[in-house]
C-alpha positions as CSV (number, residue, x, y, z in Angstrom):
1,Y,-52.9,-7.6,11.0
2,F,-53.1,-7.8,14.7
3,F,-54.9,-4.5,15.1
4,L,-57.1,-5.2,12.1
5,S,-58.2,-8.5,13.7
6,N,-59.0,-6.5,16.9
7,L,-60.9,-4.0,14.9
8,S,-62.8,-6.7,13.1
9,F,-63.8,-8.4,16.4
10,L,-64.8,-5.0,17.8
11,D,-67.0,-4.2,14.8
12,L,-68.6,-7.7,15.1
13,C,-69.4,-7.0,18.7
14,F,-70.7,-3.5,17.8
15,T,-73.1,-5.1,15.3
16,I,-74.2,-7.8,17.7
17,S,-75.0,-5.1,20.3
18,C,-77.5,-3.2,18.3
19,V,-78.7,-5.0,15.2
20,P,-80.8,-7.6,17.0
21,R,-82.9,-4.8,18.6
22,M,-83.1,-3.1,15.3
23,L,-84.4,-6.2,13.6
24,V,-87.0,-6.7,16.4
25,N,-88.1,-3.1,16.0
26,L,-88.5,-3.6,12.2
27,W,-90.6,-6.8,12.7
28,E,-92.9,-5.9,15.6
29,P,-95.5,-3.1,15.6
30,K,-94.7,-2.2,19.2
31,K,-91.2,-0.8,19.3
32,T,-90.2,-1.0,23.0
33,I,-87.2,-2.0,25.0
34,I,-87.2,-2.7,28.7
35,L,-84.9,-0.6,30.9
36,L,-82.6,-3.5,31.6
37,G,-82.2,-4.3,27.9
38,C,-81.6,-0.6,27.2
39,S,-79.0,-0.4,30.0
40,V,-77.1,-3.5,28.8
41,Q,-77.1,-2.2,25.2
42,F,-76.1,1.3,26.4
43,F,-73.1,-0.1,28.4
44,I,-71.9,-2.3,25.6
45,F,-72.4,0.3,22.9
46,L,-70.6,3.0,24.8
47,S,-67.7,0.7,25.7
48,L,-67.3,-0.5,22.2
49,G,-67.5,3.0,20.7
50,T,-64.9,4.3,23.0
51,T,-62.6,1.3,22.4
52,E,-62.9,1.9,18.6
53,C,-61.9,5.5,18.9
54,I,-58.8,4.5,20.9
55,L,-58.0,1.5,18.7
56,L,-58.1,3.6,15.5
57,T,-55.6,6.0,17.1
58,V,-53.3,3.1,18.0
59,M,-53.6,1.9,14.4
60,A,-52.7,5.4,13.2
61,F,-49.6,5.2,15.4
62,D,-48.8,1.8,14.0
63,R,-49.1,3.1,10.4
64,Y,-46.9,6.1,11.3
65,M,-44.2,3.8,12.6
66,A,-44.5,1.6,9.5
67,I,-43.9,4.6,7.2
68,F,-41.2,6.4,9.2
69,K,-39.3,3.5,10.7
70,P,-39.9,0.7,8.2
71,L,-36.8,-1.3,9.1
72,R,-37.4,-1.0,12.8
73,H,-41.1,-1.3,12.8
74,A,-41.2,-5.1,13.6
75,T,-38.9,-4.6,16.5
76,I,-40.6,-1.5,17.9
77,A,-44.2,-2.7,17.4
78,H,-43.5,-6.3,18.6
79,L,-46.4,-8.5,19.5
80,C,-46.2,-7.8,23.2
81,L,-46.5,-4.1,22.6
82,C,-49.4,-4.6,20.3
83,W,-51.2,-6.7,22.9
84,Q,-50.5,-4.0,25.5
85,L,-51.8,-1.2,23.2
86,A,-54.9,-3.1,22.3
87,S,-55.5,-4.0,25.9
88,V,-55.3,-0.3,26.9
89,A,-57.9,0.5,24.2
90,W,-60.3,-2.1,25.5
91,V,-59.7,-1.0,29.2
92,I,-60.3,2.7,28.4
93,G,-63.5,1.7,26.6
94,L,-64.6,-0.3,29.7
95,V,-63.7,2.4,32.1
96,E,-65.6,5.1,30.1
97,S,-68.7,2.9,30.1
98,V,-68.4,2.1,33.8
99,V,-68.2,5.9,34.5
100,Q,-70.8,7.2,32.1
101,T,-73.5,4.4,32.3
102,P,-74.4,4.7,36.0
103,S,-74.6,8.5,35.9
104,T,-76.9,8.4,32.9
105,L,-79.1,5.6,34.1
106,R,-79.5,7.3,37.5
107,L,-81.5,10.1,35.9
108,P,-85.2,10.1,36.7
109,F,-87.0,9.5,33.4
110,C,-90.4,11.0,32.6
111,P,-93.3,8.6,32.2
112,H,-94.6,7.9,28.8
113,Q,-91.3,8.8,27.1
114,Q,-89.6,6.6,24.6
115,V,-86.2,6.4,22.9
116,D,-86.7,7.4,19.3
117,D,-84.0,5.2,18.1
118,F,-83.0,1.5,18.1
119,V,-79.9,2.2,20.1
120,C,-79.9,3.4,23.7
121,E,-77.2,6.1,23.8
122,V,-76.3,9.1,26.0
123,P,-78.1,11.9,24.1
124,A,-81.3,9.9,23.6
125,L,-81.5,8.9,27.3
126,I,-80.7,12.5,28.5
127,R,-83.6,13.8,26.5
128,L,-85.9,11.5,28.5
129,S,-85.0,12.9,31.9
130,C,-87.4,15.0,33.9
131,E,-84.7,16.8,35.8
132,D,-81.8,19.1,35.1
133,T,-79.2,17.2,33.0
134,S,-76.5,19.8,32.9
135,Y,-74.1,17.6,34.9
136,N,-74.6,14.7,32.4
137,E,-74.3,17.1,29.4
138,I,-71.0,18.4,30.8
139,Q,-69.8,14.9,31.4
140,M,-70.8,13.9,27.9
141,A,-69.0,17.0,26.4
142,V,-65.8,16.3,28.4
143,A,-65.9,12.6,27.4
144,S,-66.5,13.6,23.8
145,V,-63.3,15.8,23.8
146,F,-61.2,13.0,25.3
147,I,-62.8,10.1,23.4
148,L,-63.6,11.7,20.1
149,A,-61.7,14.9,19.5
150,V,-58.3,14.0,20.9
151,P,-58.0,10.7,19.1
152,L,-59.2,12.2,15.9
153,S,-56.7,15.0,16.2
154,L,-53.9,12.5,16.8
155,I,-55.0,10.5,13.8
156,L,-55.0,13.6,11.6
157,V,-51.6,14.7,12.9
158,S,-50.2,11.3,12.2
159,Y,-51.6,11.1,8.7
160,G,-50.6,14.7,8.0
161,A,-47.0,13.8,8.8
162,I,-47.3,10.6,6.7
163,A,-48.7,12.5,3.8
164,W,-46.0,15.2,4.0
165,A,-43.2,12.6,4.1
166,V,-44.7,10.5,1.3
167,L,-45.3,13.5,-1.0
168,R,-41.6,14.6,-0.5
169,T,-40.5,11.1,-1.7
170,N,-39.3,11.1,-5.3
171,S,-40.2,7.4,-5.9
172,A,-43.7,6.9,-7.3
173,K,-43.5,3.3,-6.3
174,G,-42.7,4.3,-2.7
175,Q,-45.6,6.7,-2.7
176,R,-48.0,4.1,-4.0
177,K,-46.8,1.6,-1.4
178,A,-47.1,4.1,1.5
179,F,-50.6,5.2,0.4
180,G,-51.5,1.5,0.0
181,T,-50.3,0.8,3.5
182,C,-52.5,3.6,4.9
183,S,-55.6,3.6,2.6
184,S,-57.6,0.9,4.4
185,H,-57.1,2.5,7.8
186,L,-58.0,5.9,6.4
187,T,-61.2,4.5,4.9
188,V,-62.2,3.0,8.2
189,V,-61.4,6.2,10.1
190,T,-63.4,8.3,7.6
191,L,-66.4,5.9,7.8
192,F,-66.3,5.8,11.6
193,Y,-66.0,9.5,12.2
194,S,-68.4,10.6,9.5
């Protein structure tokens, strides 16, 4: 439940970072956001999105340990380790945002351009630039590999191993228990990545 509470707090912050702007856009006829507001939203959104990718990977590792080492899970995944893993996820999210935000916001933006979304994010801001954005696009592609593709691959490998082990079990009760342990996390991963 430690990682679930982290994920719940993270998703609450995610919602708070973009829903107010969306509600304002729905209410007002003029749908604008000042650069400072866009910058803050961009920094928070990027940091939280990265943190969620890493945290979902940590949670997959936790489920893997719960299935493969059920008797030792509590001693292996003790509270101190859980705090450390969650902290690493939050720090990676912060570092990614500290690296990506300045390079994106330093781009010269064309006048009379607007973000066609209620969330200020990298692709939307890159499209507003008047200059060559190939450096930013490469940076975004590299970050996408390390922040999206690698964690997703680790999650899929973890759940592939879990599925293989569970399906080899002869106990229907054991299979139901294992799938019950993993189903909520798999649902969150599916919703997040789709």
